[in-house]
N, C-alpha and C positions, 0 to 999 in steps of 0.2 A: 103503728106497725103495718107494713105493706105485705099483702098476700100475693105470692108469685102467680096465683091462678087468676088474679084480677086483670082485666084489660087485655087479655090475649084474644086476638081475633084472627082466624085463618079463613081466607075466602075460598070458595069452591074452586076446584081445578082438577084436571084429570090425574095430576101427579103431585103429590105433597112431598116436600123435603123436610125431614125433621132436623132441627137444630138443638142439640142438647147443650144448654148454657150451664156450665159447671160453676157454681158459686161457693167460694171458700171464705173463711173469716177474713175481715179487713178488706173485702173487695172494694175497689174504687167504683163509685156510682157512675161516673162518666165513662169509664171503660166498659161498663155493662150497658148503660142507656144508649150511648151513641150507636154502637153496631146493631143492637136489636131494634132500634127505631128505623134503621136503614132497611132491615128485612121486613119490618112491619109495613113501612111505606111501599115497599116493592110489591107486596100483595095487592095493592091497589092498582098496579099496572100489569097484572097478568101473572105474577109469581105466586107461589103457593108454599111459603115457608111456615112451618109449624114449629113455634118456639116452645121449648119445654125446659123448665128450670129445675135443675137437680143439684144434688150435693150429697156428701156423706153424712150430713145432719139435716134435720127438717127445717132449720132456720140459721141464718147468719146475721152478723151485725157488720155493716159496712164501715169502712174507714171514717166516713162522715157521720157515723152514728145512726144511720137508718137501718132499722130491723127489717129483714126480708124473711117471710115465713112461708109455710105450706110448700117447701121444696120437695120434689119427688126424689126417691132413691135413684141412684144411678142405675140405668137399665141397659139392656143389650143395644148396641149400636150397630146399624146395618151399613153395608158398603155405599149406599146412596145417601147416608146421613152425614152430618157435620157436628163436630164438637167445638164449642166456643169457650175459651177460658179467659175471662176478663182478669186484668191485673189487680194486685193487692198492694197495699202500703208496704214499700220495700223495707221498712224497719220492723215489720211484723209478718215476714213471709213464713207460712207454716212449714213445719217439718214434713218431709215426704210421707204421704199416707200410702202404705202398701196396696190398700184396696183401690184408691184412686189411680195409682201408677199401673196397676194390673188392668184396671178398666181402660185406661188410655192405650196401653199397648194392645189390648184385644181390639179396640176400635181401629187402631192403625192397621192391625193385621187384616181386619175385615175390608179394608180399603176406604174407610171414611176419611173425609178431610178433617184436619184438626187445625184450629186457628187459636192462636194466643194473642192477647192484647197486653202490651206493656210488660210488666213483671210476671204476667201469666206464663211467659216463656220459661221461667224457672221451674214451674210444675211439669212442663214438657221435658225439660232437660233432666230433671231428677228422675223422670220415668225412663230415661235412656232413649227418647225419641229424636233428640237433636244430634246424637253422635254421628259424625261424618257429614252433617248437613250444613248448608248456609242458613243463618238465621240472624235475628236482631231482637233488641229489646230497648227499653228506655236508656237514653245515653248515660244517665246517672249510675246505672248498674250494669252496663255492658261489660266493663272490665271485670267486675266481680263475677259475672256469669262465665266469662271466659276462663277465669282462674278456677271456678268451681267445676267446670266441665270443659277441660281442654280438648276433648275429642270434637266439640262443636266448633264451627267456624262462625264466630260472632262478628257480623258487620256493623259498623257504626255509620251514622249519617244516612240511614235508609228509613223511609216511612214504613215499608213493609217488605218482607222477603218471602218468596214462594219457592220451596224446593220439594218437588214431588207433591205429595198430598198434605204437606205441612206448611202452614203460613204463620209467620210471626210478625209482630208489628212493634213500632217504637213507643206507642202508648197515647193515651188521652185522645186528642183529635185525630190522630192517625188511625185509631180504631174505626172511625167513620170512613176514612179513605180505604181501609182494608176491606170493610163490609161492602162499599160500592164496587170495589174491584171484583169481589165475589159475585155480586149481582151482575156485573158486566160479563163475567165468564159464563154465568148461568143463562142469562137472558139477552145478552147483547148490550152495546154501548148506549143505544137510544133509551132503554129502560133505565139504565144507571144514570143517564143524564136527566131523565124526568124525576127520578128520586131525589138527585142532588138539587134540582130546582125546587121541588116540593119542600125540602129541608132548608132551602136558601143556604146552600153550602157550595164551594168549588170542589171539584175532584182534583186532587194533587196526584201526580204519577209517581210511582216509586222509582228508585234511582236508575234502573237499567231500562225503563220503558221510555218511549218517545215522549217528550215533554208537551207536545201539542196534540190536540184532538179536535177534529171537526165538529164532534158532537157537543164539545164543551166550550171551546174558544169562541164560538159564534152563537151560543144559545144562552148566554148569560143576561140577555135583554129581557124585557118584560112585555113585548108586543105580542098580543095573542094571535093576530092575523099572520104575522111573520112566522110565529111558531107553527101554525097550521101549514103554511107553505113549506117549511122545512121538513115537517112530517110527511107531507105528500111526496116531496122530492125523494125522500128516503124509501117510502113504500113502493113508489113506482120508478125506482132508479133505472130499471132496464128498459122503461117505456119512453124515457125522455120527454116528460110533459112540456107542453108549450107554455109560453108566457101568459097566453090567454087562459089556459086551464089553471095556472097558478093564481092568476088574478081573481078568477071566479072563487077559488078556494078561500082567498083572503077577503072577498067582498070588496074588492077595489078595482079601479081601472088598471090596465097594464102599466101606464105611465106613473100612476101614484104608487103602485107596488114597487116598481123599480127604485123610485126615490126613498120610499119608507124602508125598504129592505136594506139599502145601504146605510141609512141613518141608524137603523137598529143593530146591524151586524158589523159594519165597518167595511164590508166588502160588497161587490156586485153580486147579482144573481148568478151570472155566468161563472164568475170565479168560485162562488160557493158550490155550484154544481160540479165543477171540475174537481174541487178539493174533496167533495163528498164521494165522488166516483173513485178517486185515487185512494182514499182511505179504505173504502170497502175492498178495492182491488188488493190492497196490502194485506188485508185479512185472508182473502181468498188465496193469495200467493203462498200462504203458509201451508196450504193443503196441496200436496204433491199431485193429487188426482186432477187438479185443474190446469189445463194448458193455457197458453197466452190467448187463443181465440176464444176459449170458453169464458175466461175472466173478462175479456173485453165485452163479450155479449151480455154477461150477467150484470155488468156495471153500467151498461148503457153507452159505451163508447161507440163511435162509428165503425171502427174496426181495430184490429191489434196494432196496426201502425200508428194510430192516434194515441192509443194507450202507451206504447213505447216512447213516443215523442214527449208526451206530457209527464210521463214518469221520470224520464231522464232529466227533463227541465227542472223538476221539483227536487229529485234525489241526487242528481249528479252522476247516476249510474244507471245501468240497464237493470230491469226487474230480476234477472238471473244473478247479477252480481250483488244486488241488494239482498236477495234471499239468502245467499251464501254468507253475507255479512251478519244477517240476523241469526242464522244458525250458529255462527261462531260466538255471538254474544250470549246466547242462551245456553251454550255448552258448559 
């Protein structure tokens, strides 16, 4: 028997985010272990997630026959907290628990994020939290959930769906993707990429997101010197570090770094620098407070004219047109 209090480590930080992991009978071990491992690893890169395992009963047996004990009673959830509901064996979905449903609704009203993995979406749906929202679940039970809760808009073929403060995922491995997306939202894509590398997994993007990411597509190599260079380029994006500075960071000559970087990533240093600046610019463009000159300066472009030129070359549209397109996609 495993005690839920064992192995929980929270590193010191100025702000801790509590994650209330709701465990119900017949929980799938992978739906539980994958996401919580992501949050645990993120703590090693500056995050401060406090994992709290709770449930209506002090112990549960997983679908795989593993007993999990010493669960805390469900407690008050704050607006800065998150509730995580791992999926269960779909042939043994529990009947709605009024106490759990009420607790989830109170957490939602408080402003907490609520995330389900796989069939955990049924627990949210039966609490009335998915009515009028876009959501997803495991492909095998998606039609069943739509029949059971017609007010929900169940989307198939999605890894995960975020609608407001509620996140639902397709299940099993996609629970890792979902947790990595949450880490990215909280701490930025570089931290998420580091966690993915630590866990030796790729980050797959959910259906409506861009399928490419500078942090992921060019960091799947294992060369430590190139990783250091990529980290430095990100930290000092607005300073435009020289090839000599980058070479010193990697402990190589400039010529050797140029060769090794291309071997490891598949692109040149100059191309990576441009792609990195454009990706960060895309994040900043989502903030209406930043004008073109400010974004160009923060991302290390020579001026707004260079930003516009490279942006149009990559996206086939001006930054203003692209921003309008993104707003329509997320509406």
